[in-house]
N, C-alpha and C positions, 0 to 999 in steps of 0.2 A: 633699936631695931633688931628683930630676930632674923637669924639666918635659917633658911629652910632648904631642905633637899627636894622640895616640891618642884616637879617638872611638868609643864603642860605639853601634851602631844600637840602636833600641829593642828589637828582637828579640834582639839579642846580650845586652843588659842584662838582659832577662827570663830568658834561659837561663843566664846566669852566676849570677843570684840563685837560681834553682830548683836548679841544680847544687850550690851552696854549702849549700842547705837540704835536700838529699837528696830532692828531689821531681821530678827529671828522669827517672830510671830507675824501673823497676817496683819495688814494695816487696819487700824481701828476705823469704824465707819461713823463714829460720833460726829455730828455736825456742829456741836456747840463751840463757841469761840474759846471757852475755857479749856476745852480739850486741846485745841491748837496751841494755846499758851502753855499747857502742861507739856506738850511735845517739845516746844522750844526749851523749857526748863530742863527736860530730861537730856536733851542734846547739849545744853550749855550755851549754844549759839548757832546761828544759821547764817551761812555766807550769802551776801548779796552780789548779784552780777546782772549786767544789763543785757546779755545775749539772750534773745528769746526765739531760738530756732523752734522749739516746741513751747516752752514756757520758761520764764526766767528762773534762775537757780534756786532762789529762796522758796518760790512756789513749788518747784519740783521736789526739793528735799522734804518739805513738810508733807506734800501729798504722798510721797513714798511710804510715810508712816501713818498718815491720817487720810484715808481715801475719800473722806467727805470734803476735804479742803479744796477750795477754789481760789482763783486769783483775787477775787473780791474779799476773801477772808483776811488778807493782809491789811486792808484799810480798817477792818474791825479790830484787829490786834493793835494797830498803831494809834488810831484815832478813837475808836469806840470804847475799847477797854483800857487803853493805855497800859497794857500788860507787857509790852516790850519797848525797847528803845534801841536806836541805832548808834553805833560808834565804830571804832577801828581796832581789830585785833591783828591777825595776819593780813586781813583785808577788811573791807567794809562788811559788817555783820549786824544782825539783830540779836539782842540779848534780853533775858528775862528782866523785868523792871526790879525784881529783888536783887539783881546783881549790882545795881547802881552804886551802893555804898562801897563795894569792893573794887570798883572800877575807877574811882576818882584819881588814884595814883596813875593809872594808865592814861587818863586824860592829860595829866601833866607830862608824862613821858612822850606821848604822841605829839602834843603841842610843841614841846621843846625840840623834838626831832625835826618836826616840820618847819619850824621858824629858823632852825640852824642851817637849813638847806639853801639852795641857790635862790629861792624866792623869799628868804627870810626878811630882807629889808622891806619889801612891799607889805608883808603882813604884819610887821611890827609898828606900822604907822598908827600911833595912838589916836591921832585926830580922826583918821578914817575909821578906826574901830568905834570910837564914840559916835561918829555920824551914822554908821550902820545900825548900831544898837538903838540909837534914838529913833531912827526910822522905823525899826521893827516894833519898838515899844508903842509907837503912835499908830502904825498901820497894820500890825499883825503879821502873820506868817508870810514870807516872801521867798521867791527863788532868785537866783543871781540875775536873771534877766530883768527882773523887776527893779533892780538897782543899777541899771545901766547908766543912769544919769550921774552916778558917782565914779564912772570909769575915768581914770586919770590918764589921759592921752591914748593914742592908738597903740594897739598890741601888734608888734611886728612878728608875724608868723613866717616870714620868708626863710629864716634860718631854723626856727624851732616851732614846728606845727603844734606842739603841746603847750606852748606859752598861754598863760591865762591872765586876764586883767587883774589889777590889784584888789578890786572889791570882791572878786571871786575868791582869790587866795585868802583874803581877810575873813570872809564868811566861813571858809573851811577851818581856818585857824581858830576862830571863835567857837566853832562847833567842837573841834578836837579838844579845846581847853575846857569846855563845859559851860561857857557862857551862854551859848546858843545850843538848841537841841533840834533834831529833825521833827518837825510837826506831822508831816505826811509827804506822800509823793504823788505826782501826777505824771503818768507815762515815764516813770522812773526818775523824774526830775525832783530833787530834794527841795523842800520848803522848810525854811528855818523860822524858829520862834524863840523867845526867851525861855531859858531852861525852867525858870520858876513857873511858867505856864504849862510846861509839858511833864516834868517829873514831879510826882506827888511828894509833898513835904516830907513825909515819913521816910522816904528814901533819900531825898536831896540833902536834907540838913544833917543826916547821920554822918558823923565823923569817926573814922577808924584810923588807927596808927598804921604805919607802913608795914610792919611785921604782921599785923593781923591780916592785912590785905594779901600779903605774900603767902601766908599760911593758907588762907582760903583758896587762893588761886591754885596752889600745888595740890591741896586736898581734892578740890573739884576736878581738876585735870586727871589725877591718878584714878579717881573714882569712875570717871566717864570713859577712860581708856581701859580700865580693867587691870592692866599691867603695862609697864612702860619703862623705858630708859630715862635717864635724866634729860636727855635732849628732847624726847618725845613729850615729857611733861612740860618742858619750856616752850616747845612749838605749839602745844595745844592752844593756849591763849595768845602766845607771843606778847605777854604783859609783864614779864619780869626777866631778869638776866639769868643765864645758865649758872653763874656763880651763886646766885640766890637760891636756885633749885638745889644745887649741891649742898649748900648750907642747911637748907630745910631737910634734906634727906639724912643729914647727920643728927638732926634733932627734930624729927617729924612731929606735927601737931596731932596726928592720928596714928594708931598702930599700923606699921608698915613692915613687910617682910621682904626678903630677897628670894626671888624665884628664877626659874629659867623656862624658856619655851623653845620648841623646835620649829625651824623654818621648813619650807617645802623640800629642802634638800637633806634634812635631818641634822642640820647644824644647830648647836645649842647656843641660844642668845640669853644672856643675863638680863634681868629686869627687876623692877620693884612692883609690889602689888599691895593693896589693902589687905590687912591681916585676915579679913573675913572671906577672902576670895574662895578658899576651899569649900566653905559652906555655901557660898553663893552659886558655885558651879553646880551643886546638887539641885538648886532651885531654878536654874536657867531653863528656858524653853529650848527645845530642839528646833533648829531652823525648819520652817515649812518649805516644801519642795517647789513652790511656785517660782516663776521667773520674774525678776524685778529689773526694769530698765532704770538705771540710776543717773542722776545728774553727774556730770564731770566734776562738779564742785561738792558732791556729797562727802560728808565727813569721813565716811569709810574709804573713799577713794583719794581724798585730798593729800594725805601723806604717802607719797609714791614709794618710799623706802619701806614703810610699814606694809603697804599694799603688796609689794614684791615679796617681802619676808613671809607674810601670812598666807598669801594666795598664789605666789608665783606668777603674778599678773603684771606685765610690763605695759603700763598705760601712760600715754601722753595726750594732752590736747594739742591739736595740730593747727590751731587757728593762725599761728604765727609762722608756720612752716610754708615755704612756697609751694603752690599747688602740685608742681611737678615732682616734688620730693616727699609728698605725703604718702605714708604707708596705707592709711585708711581713708581719711577724709577730714574736712574742715572742722566738724563738730560731731564726734562719734561717741555714743553712749555706751558705758560698760554694762554688761548683763550679769546679774548675780542670780544663781539658782541654788536654793538650799544654802549650803555653806561653801559654795564654790563660785568663783568668777569663771563663767563658762564661755563668754564671747563678748562681742561688741556689735552695735548696730547704728547705722546712719539713717536716721529717721527725722522728719521735720513736718511741721504743719503747713499744708498748702491752703492758704486762706481763700484763693480764688476759686478752688473747686471744693472747699469745705471738707477736706479729707486729710488724714495723716498719711504721709507717703514714706515708704521704706525704699531707700536707694540701694542699700547693700547691707549684708550682715555676715559676720564671721563667727566660727566657733574656734575655741583654743585648741592647740594640738592635743590629741588624746580624747577630746570630747566628741562623741558620736552624734551625728544627726539622726533622730528617731521621729516617728510620727508623733509621739507623746510630747517630745521636747519642742517640736515645731508648733504643735497646738498650744503649748504653754506660752510661747512667744507671741502667737496671735492673740491669745486672751489678754496678755499684758498690753499689747498694742491697742486693743479695743478699750481697755481701761484708761490708757494714757490719752486717748482721744478726748475724753471728757475733761481732763486737765487742760488740754491744748485748746479746748473750746471749739472743736470741729465735730461734725456729725458722726463720722465713722473713720475706721482705718482701712486703708487700701490693702490690696493683696500683698502677701509676703513673697517676694521673689525667690528665685533659686539662691542657695547659699553661695557666697563668694569664697574663693580659695584663700586660705590664710597665707599672708606674705611669706612666712617662713617656709612654705612649701612650693613657692613659685620658682 
């Protein structure tokens, strides 16, 4: 690995990151399913989440980069094209189908971790596993409700509201292990089928040794991050150990150099980068000045430490914070403008009046409200209404005072 005196300014670092995550240029308007699949491949993975204040996270993330994307496009990706599959990274995600051969080690890691937990005994019941597999083989894709007949006794939720029946635990275990795969979803409910019916043979039967998989995971993480510390490489997929990342950095499978970048306070942070980064910066697009309202689970937002270092943006989802203690609101979206995080907005789809409603919005300290900025927010809300499936966006109210100034 080469040592380099190459130092990214904070502005350069932000723009590298936004380019790698497809948020520098205007969203592509191509409606083809292949274009959506290419976007998933560019990102590496897209997080799934059930909250649908506007639209569920995976829909919102893809729409932010592919403006023709609609919620029905997900079914085409999963069922029509079979270009993506679902599994577990840091959370439930969709991944490009081409990732499957490099993900088989992660299947074993996740299954082992799951079965080693408090519910392990229930999901290791081999007789129940065989029963469920045989049922699916005979009847096709099922959700856990379809298998209620195999529930073994009542589930006592008086002490643990999150307790789940053994057949549900076993389904998830077989999914994590790779015996089953997600066939499709209905109203976000997973339907499972035999993996050989879901994953094309050319990906499913390919066997790669562990080191090849680790090499690929580290390469792909660093490429998509643009620059990163060892812990950021590890956290990207959460599919290998930090010690394995450190070992890879000692003998990387691609040319890697040491660099540094500046945070918003001017502090120097050491990192690693692909050796071609300097040339790539010359080819990168300059971020367009439009406002984007991002999903709280967007990959640019997900790593809160990286978000703070690069943008000076202190962001939290407050869904688990008691209402009286929330600084902003239950589900507030970050706003990206050009290469800066400029504010946040509490907006939701009101299905009863077929309108997007903004409850409140805030600008970060030092960001001025101007006629042009307000117009750009209104334009983004009008675009977002299409994703949310409502006819229009309601009026933008007066800006709320930032909590730091109260």
